[in-house]
C-alpha positions in Angstrom: 14.0 6.7 9.0 12.9 10.0 11.9 9.7 11.3 11.6 7.9 14.2 13.3 5.1 13.2 15.7 2.0 15.1 14.7 1.3 15.3 18.3 4.8 17.6 18.8 3.2 20.6 16.0 -0.4 21.4 17.9 -0.7 23.4 20.7 -0.6 23.0 24.7 -4.0 22.1 24.7 -4.3 18.3 22.5 -7.9 19.8 21.4 -8.6 23.0 19.9 -12.1 22.5 20.3 -12.3 21.6 24.3 -15.2 19.3 25.6 -17.7 21.6 23.4 -18.1 23.6 19.8 -20.4 26.1 21.0 -18.1 27.3 24.3 -15.8 28.2 21.8 -18.1 29.4 19.6 -19.8 32.1 21.9 -16.0 32.4 24.2 -15.0 33.9 20.8 -17.7 36.3 20.3 -18.9 35.2 16.9 -15.7 36.1 15.5 -15.6 32.9 13.6 -16.0 28.5 14.1 -13.4 27.0 15.3 -13.3 25.3 12.1 -12.5 28.1 10.2 -9.9 29.0 12.5 -8.4 25.5 12.1 -8.4 25.5 8.7 -6.4 28.7 8.9 -4.4 27.6 10.9 -3.5 24.8 9.1 -3.7 25.6 5.6 -1.7 28.8 5.3 1.8 26.5 5.0 0.2 25.1 1.9 1.7 26.6 -1.1 -0.8 28.6 -3.7 -0.6 28.5 -7.6 2.2 29.8 -9.3 3.7 30.4 -12.7 6.0 27.3 -12.0 3.0 25.3 -12.3 3.6 25.4 -16.0 6.7 23.7 -16.0 5.2 20.3 -16.3 4.7 21.1 -20.4 8.6 21.6 -20.5 9.5 18.6 -18.3 12.6 15.8 -19.8 11.4 12.6 -21.1 13.0 10.8 -18.0 11.4 13.1 -15.3 7.6 13.3 -17.3 5.9 10.1 -16.1 7.3 11.1 -12.1 5.7 14.5 -12.8 2.7 13.6 -13.5 2.8 11.5 -10.5 3.4 14.0 -8.4 0.7 16.3 -9.6 -2.0 13.4 -9.1 -0.3 13.3 -5.6 -1.5 17.3 -4.8 -5.1 16.5 -6.3 -5.3 13.4 -3.7 -4.1 16.1 -1.0 -6.7 18.8 -1.7 -9.1 15.8 -1.7 -8.1 15.3 2.1 -8.2 18.5 3.0 -11.4 19.4 1.8 -13.2 16.2 3.6 -11.4 17.3 6.8 -13.0 21.0 6.2 -16.1 19.2 5.7 -16.1 16.6 8.6 -15.6 20.2 10.6 -18.5 21.8 8.9 -20.6 18.9 9.5 -19.5 18.6 13.4 -20.7 22.2 13.6 -23.7 21.8 12.1 -24.6 18.9 14.6 -23.7 20.3 17.4 -26.0 23.9 16.2 -28.8 21.4 15.4 -28.8 19.1 18.8 -28.7 22.8 20.4 -32.1 23.8 18.9 -33.9 20.7 20.0 -35.8 20.7 23.5 -34.3 17.2 24.3 -31.8 17.9 26.7 -30.0 14.8 26.0 -29.5 15.3 22.3 -28.8 18.3 22.8 -25.1 17.6 24.9 -24.3 14.6 23.0 -24.5 16.0 19.5 -22.0 18.6 20.9 -19.7 15.9 22.4 -20.1 13.8 19.0 -19.3 16.8 16.7 -16.0 17.5 19.0 -15.0 13.4 17.8 -16.0 14.4 14.1 -13.6 17.2 14.4 -11.0 15.5 16.0 -11.4 12.8 13.1 -11.5 16.0 10.7 -8.1 17.3 12.1 -6.5 13.2 11.7 -7.3 13.9 8.0 -6.1 16.9 7.7 -3.0 15.9 9.6 -2.8 12.8 7.0 -3.1 15.3 3.7 0.4 17.4 5.4 2.0 13.4 5.9 0.9 13.1 2.6 2.2 16.2 0.9 5.6 15.7 2.9 5.8 11.8 1.0 5.0 14.1 -2.1 8.1 16.4 -1.6 10.3 13.4 -1.0 8.9 12.6 -4.4 10.3 15.4 -5.5 14.2 15.0 -5.0 13.8 11.8 -7.0 12.0 13.8 -10.3 14.7 16.3 -9.8 17.7 13.7 -10.0 16.5 13.0 -13.2 15.9 16.6 -14.8 19.7 16.2 -13.6 20.9 13.4 -15.6 18.4 13.8 -18.7 21.5 16.1 -20.2 24.2 13.5 -19.9 21.8 11.2 -21.2 21.5 13.2 -24.3 25.1 14.3 -25.1 26.3 10.6 -24.7 23.7 10.2 -27.3 24.3 12.9 -29.4 28.8 12.2 -29.7 27.2 8.3 -30.7 25.3 9.6 -33.1 27.6 11.8 -34.7 30.7 9.3 -35.2 28.2 7.1 -36.5 27.6 9.5 -38.9 30.3 10.8 -39.3 32.0 6.9 -39.8 29.4 6.0 -42.9 30.6 9.2 -44.6 34.3 10.1 -43.7 36.3 6.8 -42.3 39.3 8.3 -42.1 38.7 11.6 -41.0 40.4 12.9 -38.4 37.8 14.0 -35.7 36.8 10.5 -35.4 39.7 10.9 -32.8 38.6 13.6 -30.5 34.6 12.2 -30.8 35.8 8.9 -29.3 37.9 10.8 -27.0 34.8 12.9 -25.8 32.7 10.1 -26.0 34.8 8.1 -23.3 34.2 11.3 -20.4 30.3 11.4 -22.1 30.2 8.0 -20.8 32.6 8.2 -17.7 30.1 11.4 -16.5 26.8 9.2 -17.3 28.4 6.3 -15.3 28.7 8.5 -12.4 25.1 10.4 -13.4 23.2 7.0 -13.7 24.7 5.9 -10.1 23.7 8.6 -7.9 20.4 8.5 -9.8 20.0 4.8 -9.0 20.9 5.7 -4.5 18.9 8.5 -4.6 15.8 6.4 -6.7 16.0 3.8 -3.8 16.6 5.9 -0.5 14.0 9.0 -2.1 11.1 6.3 -2.9 11.4 4.0 0.4 11.5 7.0 2.7 8.3 8.4 0.7 6.4 5.8 0.6 7.1 4.8 4.2 6.3 8.2 5.3 2.9 7.8 4.1 2.0 4.3 5.0 3.3 5.2 8.6 1.0 7.9 8.8 -1.5 5.8 7.5 -1.8 3.9 10.2 -1.4 6.6 12.7 -4.8 8.1 11.2 -6.4 4.2 11.0 -5.4 3.7 14.7 -6.0 7.3 15.9 -10.2 6.7 14.0 -9.9 4.0 16.0 -9.7 5.8 19.3 -12.2 8.6 18.7 -14.6 5.9 16.8 -14.8 3.8 20.0 -15.3 7.0 22.1 -17.8 8.0 20.3 -19.5 5.0 20.5 -19.5 5.0 24.1 -20.8 9.1 23.9 -24.1 7.1 22.1 -24.3 4.6 24.9 -25.3 7.0 27.4 -28.2 8.5 25.6 -31.5 6.4 26.5 -33.4 5.2 23.3 -36.3 3.6 25.2 -39.7 4.5 23.4 -42.3 6.6 25.2 -45.8 6.5 24.9 -47.9 9.1 24.2 -48.1 11.8 27.0 -45.5 10.4 28.9 -42.3 13.1 29.3 -38.8 12.7 28.4 -36.5 10.3 30.4 -34.4 12.8 32.4 -30.8 13.1 30.6 -27.7 12.6 34.0 -25.1 11.5 32.3 -23.4 15.2 31.0 -20.8 13.7 33.3 -19.8 10.9 31.8 -20.0 12.2 28.8 -17.1 14.5 29.9 -15.4 12.0 31.1 -15.4 10.4 28.1 -14.5 13.0 26.2 -11.4 13.2 28.5 -10.4 9.5 27.9 -10.1 10.5 24.1 -8.1 13.0 24.4 -6.0 11.4 27.0 -5.8 8.6 24.6 -4.5 10.3 21.4 -2.2 11.8 24.1 -0.7 8.5 25.0 -0.9 7.2 21.4 2.7 6.0 20.1 3.3 4.3 16.9 3.2 0.1 17.0 4.9 -0.4 13.9 8.8 -0.3 14.5 11.3 -0.9 12.7 11.9 -4.9 14.3 8.5 -5.5 12.9 8.7 -4.2 9.5 11.9 -6.3 9.2 9.6 -9.4 10.7 6.9 -8.4 7.4 10.3 -8.3 4.6 11.7 -11.7 6.2 7.9 -13.4 5.7 7.4 -11.7 2.0 10.8 -13.5 1.2 9.7 -16.6 2.4 6.7 -16.7 1.0 7.7 -15.2 -2.0 8.3 -17.5 -5.6 11.5 -19.3 -6.3 13.8 -17.0 -8.1 14.9 -18.4 -12.2 18.5 -18.8 -10.4 17.0 -21.2 -7.7 15.1 -23.1 -10.6 18.1 -23.7 -12.5 20.3 -25.1 -9.5 16.9 -27.2 -8.7 16.8 -28.7 -12.1 20.0 -29.6 -12.5 20.4 -31.8 -10.0 20.0 -35.7 -10.0 16.9 -37.1 -9.4 15.4 -39.8 -7.5 14.2 -42.4 -8.4 10.7 -42.9 -9.2 8.4 -44.1 -6.5 6.2 -47.7 -7.2 2.9 -46.1 -6.6 3.7 -43.5 -9.3 1.8 -43.4 -12.5 4.3 -44.8 -15.0 5.0 -42.4 -18.3 3.9 -43.0 -21.7 6.6 -44.8 -22.9 6.9 -47.2 -20.1 3.4 -47.8 -20.3 3.9 -48.9 -24.6 7.0 -51.1 -23.0 4.7 -52.8 -20.4 1.9 -53.9 -22.9 3.6 -56.6 -24.3 4.3 -57.8 -20.7 1.1 -57.8 -19.5 -0.3 -59.5 -22.7 2.2 -62.4 -22.3 1.2 -62.6 -18.4 -2.6 -63.3 -19.6 -1.3 -66.2 -21.8 0.2 -67.7 -18.9 -2.2 -67.6 -17.0 -4.8 -69.0 -19.2 -2.1 -71.5 -19.5 -2.2 -72.6 -15.6 -6.3 -73.2 -16.2 -5.7 -75.5 -19.2 -7.2 -73.2 -21.8 -4.1 -73.1 -24.3 -4.4 -71.4 -28.1 -2.3 -74.2 -29.1 -2.5 -77.3 -27.2 -2.2 -78.7 -23.8 -1.4 -81.3 -21.9 -3.4 -83.0 -19.0 -2.5 -85.9 -17.1 -5.5 -87.0 -14.2 -5.2 -90.4 -14.8 -1.5 -91.3 -15.5 -2.7 -91.0 -19.9 -1.5 -88.9 -21.8 -3.8 -87.1 -24.1 -3.9 -84.4 -26.2 -6.2 -81.7 -26.5 -8.3 -81.1 -29.6 -8.5 -84.8 -30.6 -11.7 -86.7 -30.1 
């Protein structure tokens, strides 16, 4: 399945905020923050509210559940878009706060961290657009369900009419006509149902494969940005100073800019790690670890059972059969020891004596 790369939709410069949020604001002459420009650029393609949103009240029974799911997906997309805008706003505020401090290190690092945060917001917005594409794929299934519903209703209507006519007028000549119409309706329904099955399986797999791949991409790129953000924070010396001492001089400005360059290069060089071969291997693992099917269980039950091991505990019936044998064995042991219930014979001196006679 082909999927457009998010990087391909970006301008030639990977980061539209360059290496500083403040520099972009100043160069624009106060005409608006980069977060605002970013938001207007990415959200212009989203459709607003329209009267078509009211169609959910007249959805066929077959497509109502998927219609509600798609509406819920829209709420999820809006939440991710809101999170992206809030992230951009927080990045802007962090940079402005750091600028007004008297600490040169805080001022520079907060601006660079703001760039990282703004890129995290952009990844969130890209993920929202990927969810929107997945949602559009689910709409294909919903539309197919809507087209199949009339075929089902028509077939059921003819069948009900035939049943009523048979109960009232069994000899009616209209039964032949209705039965012929039912045959045609069933043939059309078979075609429609087959098409629904094929489209549902294909588009369901396509929609959620796209969503999971987008989830992996967002996670891996967020990890890249977070690691470089930690590198930026490590440049800030937080060794405590005593009152009266001057601030620790900040001399890592060049390293901070290099870290942002490295982060930009890593994002540009990112490639999907999940391939079709890896997905096939995962599918094989799931299949091998899945519970046996009913057919497998039935085949195993029909196979001849092996003989019971000697050390295996006997079943209750066998235990009942072994109780008399164990009792007889105890009696035999007592006879060997010379203690008998009825009498025993001893031959110690060559004379015969009967037990129990004094």
